[in-house]
TORDREN-188741 format. One record per residue (C-alpha): residue in three letters; x, y, z. Coordinates in Angstrom, 1 decimal. Each point is the difference from the previous one (the first is absolute). Last residue first. Example, Ala and Ser with C-alpha at 12.3 -4.5 7.8 and 13.67 -1.06 7.14 Angstrom:
2
<site><aa>SER</aa><X>13.7</X><Y>-1.1</Y><Z>7.1</Z></site>
<site><aa>ALA</aa><X>-1.4</X><Y>-3.4</Y><Z>0.7</Z></site>
// end
This chain:
113
<site><aa>UNK</aa><X>112.7</X><Y>86.2</Y><Z>110.6</Z></site>
<site><aa>UNK</aa><X>-0.6</X><Y>-3.7</Y><Z>0.9</Z></site>
<site><aa>UNK</aa><X>-3.8</X><Y>0.2</Y><Z>0.0</Z></site>
<site><aa>UNK</aa><X>-0.2</X><Y>1.7</Y><Z>-3.4</Z></site>
<site><aa>UNK</aa><X>1.2</X><Y>-2.9</Y><Z>-2.2</Z></site>
<site><aa>UNK</aa><X>-1.7</X><Y>0.7</Y><Z>-3.3</Z></site>
<site><aa>UNK</aa><X>0.0</X><Y>-3.6</Y><Z>-1.2</Z></site>
<site><aa>UNK</aa><X>-0.1</X><Y>-0.6</Y><Z>-3.7</Z></site>
<site><aa>UNK</aa><X>-3.0</X><Y>-1.0</Y><Z>-2.1</Z></site>
<site><aa>UNK</aa><X>0.2</X><Y>-1.5</Y><Z>-3.5</Z></site>
<site><aa>UNK</aa><X>-3.7</X><Y>0.3</Y><Z>-1.1</Z></site>
<site><aa>UNK</aa><X>-2.3</X><Y>-2.8</Y><Z>-0.9</Z></site>
<site><aa>UNK</aa><X>-2.1</X><Y>0.0</Y><Z>3.2</Z></site>
<site><aa>UNK</aa><X>-0.5</X><Y>3.7</Y><Z>-0.3</Z></site>
<site><aa>UNK</aa><X>-2.1</X><Y>-0.5</Y><Z>-3.1</Z></site>
<site><aa>UNK</aa><X>-0.2</X><Y>3.6</Y><Z>-1.4</Z></site>
<site><aa>UNK</aa><X>-3.1</X><Y>0.9</Y><Z>-2.0</Z></site>
<site><aa>UNK</aa><X>-2.2</X><Y>0.5</Y><Z>3.0</Z></site>
<site><aa>UNK</aa><X>2.2</X><Y>2.7</Y><Z>1.6</Z></site>
<site><aa>UNK</aa><X>-0.7</X><Y>0.4</Y><Z>3.7</Z></site>
<site><aa>UNK</aa><X>2.1</X><Y>-3.1</Y><Z>0.8</Z></site>
<site><aa>UNK</aa><X>3.0</X><Y>2.1</Y><Z>-1.2</Z></site>
<site><aa>UNK</aa><X>-0.2</X><Y>1.9</Y><Z>3.3</Z></site>
<site><aa>UNK</aa><X>2.2</X><Y>3.0</Y><Z>-0.7</Z></site>
<site><aa>UNK</aa><X>3.2</X><Y>0.8</Y><Z>1.9</Z></site>
<site><aa>UNK</aa><X>1.2</X><Y>3.6</Y><Z>-0.2</Z></site>
<site><aa>UNK</aa><X>3.4</X><Y>1.7</Y><Z>-0.4</Z></site>
<site><aa>UNK</aa><X>1.5</X><Y>3.4</Y><Z>0.4</Z></site>
<site><aa>UNK</aa><X>0.4</X><Y>-0.4</Y><Z>3.8</Z></site>
<site><aa>UNK</aa><X>1.6</X><Y>-3.4</Y><Z>-0.5</Z></site>
<site><aa>UNK</aa><X>0.6</X><Y>-1.8</Y><Z>3.3</Z></site>
<site><aa>UNK</aa><X>-3.5</X><Y>0.7</Y><Z>1.5</Z></site>
<site><aa>UNK</aa><X>-2.0</X><Y>-0.4</Y><Z>-3.2</Z></site>
<site><aa>UNK</aa><X>-3.1</X><Y>2.0</Y><Z>-0.9</Z></site>
<site><aa>UNK</aa><X>-2.6</X><Y>-2.7</Y><Z>-0.1</Z></site>
<site><aa>UNK</aa><X>-2.6</X><Y>-1.3</Y><Z>-2.4</Z></site>
<site><aa>UNK</aa><X>-3.5</X><Y>-1.4</Y><Z>-0.4</Z></site>
<site><aa>UNK</aa><X>-0.8</X><Y>-1.9</Y><Z>3.2</Z></site>
<site><aa>UNK</aa><X>-3.5</X><Y>-1.4</Y><Z>-0.2</Z></site>
<site><aa>UNK</aa><X>-2.3</X><Y>0.9</Y><Z>2.8</Z></site>
<site><aa>UNK</aa><X>-3.3</X><Y>-0.1</Y><Z>-2.0</Z></site>
<site><aa>UNK</aa><X>-1.4</X><Y>3.5</Y><Z>0.8</Z></site>
<site><aa>UNK</aa><X>2.9</X><Y>1.9</Y><Z>1.5</Z></site>
<site><aa>UNK</aa><X>2.3</X><Y>-1.0</Y><Z>-2.8</Z></site>
<site><aa>UNK</aa><X>3.6</X><Y>-0.4</Y><Z>1.1</Z></site>
<site><aa>UNK</aa><X>3.1</X><Y>2.2</Y><Z>0.1</Z></site>
<site><aa>UNK</aa><X>3.2</X><Y>-0.9</Y><Z>1.9</Z></site>
<site><aa>UNK</aa><X>2.4</X><Y>2.9</Y><Z>0.8</Z></site>
<site><aa>UNK</aa><X>3.5</X><Y>-1.0</Y><Z>1.0</Z></site>
<site><aa>UNK</aa><X>1.7</X><Y>2.4</Y><Z>2.3</Z></site>
<site><aa>UNK</aa><X>-2.1</X><Y>-0.6</Y><Z>3.1</Z></site>
<site><aa>UNK</aa><X>3.0</X><Y>-1.6</Y><Z>1.8</Z></site>
<site><aa>UNK</aa><X>-2.1</X><Y>-2.9</Y><Z>1.4</Z></site>
<site><aa>UNK</aa><X>-3.4</X><Y>0.3</Y><Z>-1.7</Z></site>
<site><aa>UNK</aa><X>-1.9</X><Y>1.9</Y><Z>-2.7</Z></site>
<site><aa>UNK</aa><X>-3.4</X><Y>-0.5</Y><Z>-1.6</Z></site>
<site><aa>UNK</aa><X>-1.6</X><Y>2.6</Y><Z>-2.4</Z></site>
<site><aa>UNK</aa><X>-3.4</X><Y>0.0</Y><Z>-1.5</Z></site>
<site><aa>UNK</aa><X>-1.0</X><Y>0.0</Y><Z>-3.6</Z></site>
<site><aa>UNK</aa><X>-3.7</X><Y>0.6</Y><Z>-0.9</Z></site>
<site><aa>UNK</aa><X>0.5</X><Y>3.8</Y><Z>-0.7</Z></site>
<site><aa>UNK</aa><X>2.6</X><Y>-1.1</Y><Z>-2.6</Z></site>
<site><aa>UNK</aa><X>-2.9</X><Y>-1.7</Y><Z>-1.8</Z></site>
<site><aa>UNK</aa><X>0.7</X><Y>0.3</Y><Z>-3.7</Z></site>
<site><aa>UNK</aa><X>3.1</X><Y>0.3</Y><Z>-2.2</Z></site>
<site><aa>UNK</aa><X>2.7</X><Y>-0.5</Y><Z>2.6</Z></site>
<site><aa>UNK</aa><X>3.2</X><Y>0.3</Y><Z>-2.0</Z></site>
<site><aa>UNK</aa><X>2.9</X><Y>-2.4</Y><Z>0.7</Z></site>
<site><aa>UNK</aa><X>3.4</X><Y>0.0</Y><Z>-1.6</Z></site>
<site><aa>UNK</aa><X>1.0</X><Y>3.5</Y><Z>1.3</Z></site>
<site><aa>UNK</aa><X>0.7</X><Y>-1.5</Y><Z>3.4</Z></site>
<site><aa>UNK</aa><X>2.9</X><Y>-2.0</Y><Z>-1.5</Z></site>
<site><aa>UNK</aa><X>-0.6</X><Y>-3.8</Y><Z>-0.2</Z></site>
<site><aa>UNK</aa><X>0.0</X><Y>-3.2</Y><Z>2.0</Z></site>
<site><aa>UNK</aa><X>-2.8</X><Y>-2.2</Y><Z>-1.3</Z></site>
<site><aa>UNK</aa><X>-1.4</X><Y>-1.9</Y><Z>2.9</Z></site>
<site><aa>UNK</aa><X>-1.2</X><Y>-3.6</Y><Z>0.7</Z></site>
<site><aa>UNK</aa><X>-2.1</X><Y>0.2</Y><Z>3.2</Z></site>
<site><aa>UNK</aa><X>0.1</X><Y>-2.4</Y><Z>2.9</Z></site>
<site><aa>UNK</aa><X>-2.2</X><Y>2.3</Y><Z>2.2</Z></site>
<site><aa>UNK</aa><X>1.4</X><Y>-1.4</Y><Z>3.2</Z></site>
<site><aa>UNK</aa><X>3.6</X><Y>-0.1</Y><Z>-1.1</Z></site>
<site><aa>UNK</aa><X>-0.4</X><Y>3.5</Y><Z>-1.4</Z></site>
<site><aa>UNK</aa><X>-0.8</X><Y>1.4</Y><Z>3.5</Z></site>
<site><aa>UNK</aa><X>2.6</X><Y>-1.8</Y><Z>2.0</Z></site>
<site><aa>UNK</aa><X>2.7</X><Y>0.7</Y><Z>-2.6</Z></site>
<site><aa>UNK</aa><X>0.8</X><Y>-2.8</Y><Z>-2.4</Z></site>
<site><aa>UNK</aa><X>-0.5</X><Y>1.9</Y><Z>-3.3</Z></site>
<site><aa>UNK</aa><X>-0.9</X><Y>-1.7</Y><Z>-3.3</Z></site>
<site><aa>UNK</aa><X>1.6</X><Y>1.3</Y><Z>-3.1</Z></site>
<site><aa>UNK</aa><X>-0.4</X><Y>0.9</Y><Z>-3.6</Z></site>
<site><aa>UNK</aa><X>2.6</X><Y>2.1</Y><Z>-1.7</Z></site>
<site><aa>UNK</aa><X>0.0</X><Y>-0.9</Y><Z>-3.7</Z></site>
<site><aa>UNK</aa><X>-3.8</X><Y>0.2</Y><Z>-0.3</Z></site>
<site><aa>UNK</aa><X>0.4</X><Y>2.6</Y><Z>-2.8</Z></site>
<site><aa>UNK</aa><X>-2.1</X><Y>2.5</Y><Z>1.9</Z></site>
<site><aa>UNK</aa><X>-2.2</X><Y>3.1</Y><Z>-0.5</Z></site>
<site><aa>UNK</aa><X>-3.0</X><Y>-0.4</Y><Z>2.3</Z></site>
<site><aa>UNK</aa><X>-3.5</X><Y>1.4</Y><Z>-0.5</Z></site>
<site><aa>UNK</aa><X>-2.4</X><Y>0.4</Y><Z>2.8</Z></site>
<site><aa>UNK</aa><X>-3.6</X><Y>-0.7</Y><Z>1.2</Z></site>
<site><aa>UNK</aa><X>-1.3</X><Y>0.2</Y><Z>3.5</Z></site>
<site><aa>UNK</aa><X>-3.7</X><Y>-0.7</Y><Z>0.7</Z></site>
<site><aa>UNK</aa><X>0.4</X><Y>-3.1</Y><Z>-2.2</Z></site>
<site><aa>UNK</aa><X>-1.4</X><Y>-2.3</Y><Z>2.8</Z></site>
<site><aa>UNK</aa><X>3.2</X><Y>-2.2</Y><Z>-0.1</Z></site>
<site><aa>UNK</aa><X>2.5</X><Y>2.9</Y><Z>-0.3</Z></site>
<site><aa>UNK</aa><X>0.8</X><Y>1.1</Y><Z>-3.5</Z></site>
<site><aa>UNK</aa><X>2.5</X><Y>-0.4</Y><Z>-2.8</Z></site>
<site><aa>UNK</aa><X>0.8</X><Y>1.2</Y><Z>-3.5</Z></site>
<site><aa>UNK</aa><X>3.4</X><Y>-1.0</Y><Z>-1.5</Z></site>
<site><aa>UNK</aa><X>2.4</X><Y>2.2</Y><Z>-2.0</Z></site>
<site><aa>UNK</aa><X>3.0</X><Y>-1.7</Y><Z>-1.5</Z></site>
// end
């Protein structure tokens, strides 16, 4: 299914192709602090429709994962994943029609790898 999402200020808008079968929450030091519920998909699943110039990059530790957030409102939108170079993690909180509190969420254990 295709969903439309955005950061909080709507400066960044995107579409996401997902069936919501692979939903996780990461326990690394960065994800723990942002507490996001993520769709784990292939990179091709997301298309930035508007505002790519408003995305900024944050990296830490090994600098493999690339975390993109809106420079205006600070909302994390998606990441290129460290342990899956062909995969992304998309913040499902950016999609209004998805209630993240009703999803079956599995732990993406990235501190013990």
